[in-house]
C-alpha positions as CSV (number, residue, x, y, z in Angstrom):
1,M,-3.8,-9.8,1.5
2,K,-5.8,-13.0,0.9
3,I,-7.4,-13.5,-2.6
4,I,-10.0,-16.2,-3.2
5,N,-11.4,-17.0,-6.7
6,V,-14.4,-19.3,-6.8
7,E,-15.5,-20.8,-10.2
8,L,-19.2,-21.8,-10.2
9,S,-20.9,-23.8,-12.9
10,V,-24.7,-23.3,-12.8
11,I,-27.3,-25.8,-13.9
12,P,-28.8,-24.6,-17.2
13,G,-32.1,-22.9,-16.7
14,K,-31.3,-21.9,-13.1
15,Q,-29.2,-18.8,-13.9
16,S,-31.8,-16.2,-12.9
17,E,-32.6,-17.9,-9.6
18,Y,-28.9,-18.4,-8.9
19,E,-28.1,-14.7,-9.6
20,A,-30.8,-13.6,-7.2
21,F,-29.4,-16.1,-4.6
22,I,-25.8,-14.9,-5.0
23,A,-26.7,-11.2,-4.8
24,E,-27.3,-11.5,-1.1
25,L,-23.9,-13.0,-0.5
26,V,-22.1,-10.3,-2.6
27,A,-24.0,-7.5,-0.8
28,G,-23.3,-8.8,2.7
29,S,-19.7,-9.8,2.0
30,S,-18.8,-6.4,0.3
31,N,-19.8,-4.6,3.5
32,E,-17.8,-6.7,5.9
33,D,-14.9,-5.3,7.9
34,G,-11.7,-6.6,6.4
35,N,-13.1,-6.9,2.9
36,I,-11.2,-5.0,0.2
37,S,-13.3,-6.1,-2.7
38,Y,-15.9,-8.8,-3.5
39,H,-17.3,-9.2,-7.0
40,H,-19.3,-11.7,-8.9
41,Y,-18.8,-12.1,-12.7
42,K,-20.4,-14.1,-15.5
43,D,-18.2,-15.6,-18.2
44,V,-18.6,-13.8,-21.5
45,D,-18.4,-17.1,-23.4
46,S,-20.9,-19.1,-21.3
47,E,-24.4,-18.8,-20.0
48,T,-23.7,-21.0,-17.0
49,E,-20.2,-20.2,-15.8
50,Y,-19.6,-17.6,-13.1
51,E,-16.8,-16.5,-10.8
52,I,-16.5,-14.8,-7.5
53,I,-13.3,-12.9,-6.9
54,E,-12.6,-11.8,-3.3
55,H,-9.9,-9.7,-1.7
56,W,-9.5,-9.8,2.1
57,K,-7.2,-7.8,4.4
58,D,-5.9,-10.9,6.1
59,A,-6.7,-14.5,7.3
60,D,-8.7,-13.2,10.2
61,A,-11.0,-11.3,7.8
62,V,-11.6,-14.5,5.8
63,E,-12.3,-16.5,9.0
64,S,-14.8,-13.9,10.2
65,H,-16.4,-13.9,6.7
66,N,-16.8,-17.7,6.8
67,N,-18.8,-17.4,10.0
68,T,-21.3,-14.8,8.8
69,P,-25.0,-15.6,8.3
70,H,-24.9,-14.7,4.6
71,F,-21.9,-17.0,4.0
72,Q,-23.5,-19.8,5.9
73,K,-26.7,-19.4,3.9
74,F,-24.6,-19.5,0.7
75,L,-23.0,-22.8,1.8
76,A,-26.3,-24.3,2.7
77,G,-28.0,-23.4,-0.5
78,I,-25.4,-23.2,-3.3
79,G,-25.6,-26.9,-4.1
80,D,-29.1,-26.5,-5.5
81,F,-27.7,-24.4,-8.3
82,L,-24.4,-26.1,-9.3
83,S,-23.8,-28.7,-12.0
84,K,-20.4,-29.6,-10.5
85,D,-18.3,-28.8,-7.4
86,P,-17.0,-25.3,-7.3
87,V,-13.3,-24.7,-8.0
88,I,-11.7,-22.6,-5.2
89,I,-8.3,-21.0,-5.7
90,R,-6.7,-19.4,-2.6
91,M,-3.8,-17.0,-3.0
92,D,-1.6,-14.7,-0.8
93,Y,-0.6,-11.3,-2.0
94,N,2.2,-9.5,-0.3
95,E,3.0,-6.0,-1.4
């Protein structure tokens, strides 16, 4: 299994617009073949810090996800909302 955590720091005042933007990515990604889980969280101690936690069946599922229209839209537009570059942590999990 492939696990990806993405830490996102949103520009203050853009949280509502960001949350609407990210909802499309979460909905589309959650319904993909090869997706085990795909969730978006807001930090309990911050109004501007968020995290996406993704679980994928394998590397092929991740590659397929990276080529979807909703992910490409995310890549093209996410920079409008962020105060710094996202932190991406990729992990393998073998049962």
